[in-house]
C-alpha positions in Angstrom: 0.0 0.1 0.1 1.3 3.8 -0.5 1.9 5.9 1.7 -0.3 9.2 1.7 1.2 12.6 2.3 -0.7 15.3 2.9 1.6 18.4 1.5 0.4 20.9 4.0 1.2 22.7 7.1 -2.8 23.6 7.6 -4.1 22.1 11.1 -7.9 23.0 9.0 -6.4 20.4 6.1 -5.3 17.7 8.7 -8.3 17.7 10.6 -10.4 17.4 7.4 -8.4 14.5 5.8 -8.4 12.8 9.2 -12.2 12.2 8.8 -11.3 10.0 6.1 -9.9 7.7 8.7 -6.4 7.4 6.7 -2.9 7.0 8.3 -1.0 9.9 6.5 2.0 12.2 6.8 2.2 15.8 6.7 4.9 17.6 5.0 5.7 21.2 4.7 5.7 22.3 0.9 7.5 25.3 1.0 6.1 27.2 -1.5 6.0 31.0 -2.5 2.4 31.9 -2.7 3.0 35.1 -4.5 0.4 35.8 -7.4 1.9 35.7 -10.9 1.0 38.8 -13.1 -2.5 38.6 -14.4 -3.0 35.2 -12.7 -6.6 34.9 -11.7 -7.5 33.2 -8.6 -8.9 30.0 -10.0 -5.6 29.6 -11.8 -3.5 30.7 -8.4 -5.3 28.2 -6.4 -4.3 25.5 -9.1 -0.9 26.5 -9.6 -0.2 26.2 -5.9 -1.8 23.2 -5.2 0.3 21.5 -8.0 3.5 23.1 -6.6 2.6 21.9 -3.1 1.7 18.2 -4.3 5.2 18.6 -6.6 7.4 19.2 -3.5 7.4 15.8 -2.3 8.9 13.2 -4.6 8.6 9.6 -2.9 8.5 6.5 -5.3 5.7 4.7 -3.4 3.5 7.7 -2.0 0.5 9.6 -3.1 1.0 13.1 -2.6 -2.1 15.8 -1.9 -1.3 19.6 -2.4 -4.2 21.8 -2.1 -4.7 25.6 -1.7 -7.9 28.1 -1.4 -8.0 31.3 -3.1 -10.9 33.8 -1.8 -12.0 36.4 -4.3 -14.5 39.2 -4.0 -15.0 40.8 -7.6 -11.6 39.7 -8.4 -9.9 40.9 -5.5 -8.4 38.0 -3.6 -8.9 38.0 0.3 -5.6 37.0 2.0 -5.4 35.4 5.2 -6.1 38.6 7.5 -3.3 37.8 9.9 -4.6 40.2 12.8 -7.9 41.8 14.1 -7.6 45.0 12.2 -7.1 43.5 8.8 -9.9 41.1 9.4 -12.2 43.4 10.6 -11.5 45.2 7.3 -12.2 42.8 5.0 -15.4 41.6 6.7 -16.4 45.0 6.5 -15.5 45.0 2.9 -17.8 41.7 2.3 -21.1 43.1 3.9 -24.0 42.3 1.7 -21.4 40.9 -1.5 -20.5 37.8 -3.1 -17.4 36.0 -2.4 -15.9 33.3 -4.6 -13.8 30.6 -2.8 -11.6 28.3 -5.3 -10.4 25.3 -3.7 -7.7 23.1 -5.7 -6.7 20.1 -4.7 -3.7 17.8 -7.1 -3.3 14.5 -6.0 -0.1 12.7 -7.2 0.6 9.1 -7.3 3.8 8.5 -8.0 4.0 4.7 -7.7 1.5 5.0 -10.7 2.6 7.8 -12.7 -0.8 9.6 -12.1 -1.8 13.0 -11.6 -5.4 13.9 -10.5 -6.7 18.0 -10.5 -9.6 19.1 -9.0 -11.1 22.7 -8.3 -14.2 23.4 -6.2 -16.2 26.6 -6.9 -18.0 27.4 -3.5 -20.1 30.9 -3.5 -20.7 32.7 -0.4 -23.2 35.5 0.1 -22.3 37.5 3.2 -25.2 39.4 5.1 -25.3 43.0 6.2 -24.1 43.3 9.5 -23.0 46.1 11.9 -19.1 46.6 12.6 -20.0 46.0 16.0 -21.4 42.5 15.2 -18.1 41.8 13.0 -15.9 42.9 16.0 -17.6 40.4 18.7 -17.1 37.7 16.2 -13.7 38.3 15.7 -12.7 38.6 19.0 -15.0 35.5 19.9 -13.3 33.3 16.8 -10.0 34.7 16.1 -10.0 33.5 12.5 -6.9 35.3 11.4 -5.5 32.3 9.9 -8.4 31.8 7.3 -8.6 33.0 3.4 -11.3 35.5 4.3 -11.4 35.9 8.0 -13.8 33.8 9.1 -14.3 30.0 10.2 -17.5 28.8 8.4 -17.0 25.1 10.3 -17.7 27.3 13.4 -19.4 30.6 14.5 -18.7 32.6 11.3 -21.9 30.6 9.6 -23.7 33.5 11.0 -21.9 35.9 8.8 -23.7 34.6 5.5 -27.0 34.6 4.1 -26.1 31.6 2.1 -23.8 29.1 0.6 -24.1 27.5 -2.7 -21.3 24.5 -2.9 -21.5 20.9 -4.2 -18.9 19.9 -1.3 -19.4 21.7 2.1 -15.9 20.3 2.8 -14.0 22.7 0.4 -15.0 25.7 2.1 -13.2 24.7 4.9 -10.0 23.9 3.1 -10.1 20.1 1.4 -13.1 19.0 -1.2 -13.4 15.4 0.8 -16.0 14.5 -1.3 -13.9 14.6 -4.6 -10.6 13.5 -2.7 -12.2 10.5 -1.3 -13.6 9.1 -4.5 -10.0 9.7 -5.8 -8.2 7.9 -3.3 -10.7 5.0 -3.6 -10.1 4.9 -7.4 -6.2 4.9 -6.6 -6.5 2.1 -3.9 -7.1 3.9 -0.6 -10.9 2.9 0.1 -11.5 4.6 3.8 -14.2 2.0 4.1 -11.4 -1.0 3.4 -9.3 0.3 6.1 -9.3 -1.1 9.7 
């Protein structure tokens, strides 16, 4: 059986992959995440997922690389890093649509097989007052999340609706697609004890 490696330092992605009950290792991909000139949000997410997966070369490994890019009207929303940046981002999103592109690249080094996927999730933000957003940020502190919120936590109250074919994609790793891909590569979560 192949070794499974998640090329990511994201605790969110690690927790999501743990849901599949597969044994895996994590490695830091060390990829420069700077947007190239003219690169669209989905192109950036796809390129970074490819680069992260390609950082691990092991003859018997299946490697997962993933990245997520949030965009409001074409403007990329980064991980805010602190309270002031997060509040500014959330205020700019009020009453607007934000697109999340979650890209995954899976490389099966043992069989020379590479699979790619991009999940597009559309988040429609409610219109909330600055004080409510400030309270949310102080409670959840989502400064390491693209867009400045955690949809899997209290951040769900910030939205009017979410349009998605895979609810785990918004958290950072589309498990529906990934489970099917790993199953087709011989790593079926339902066959592992």
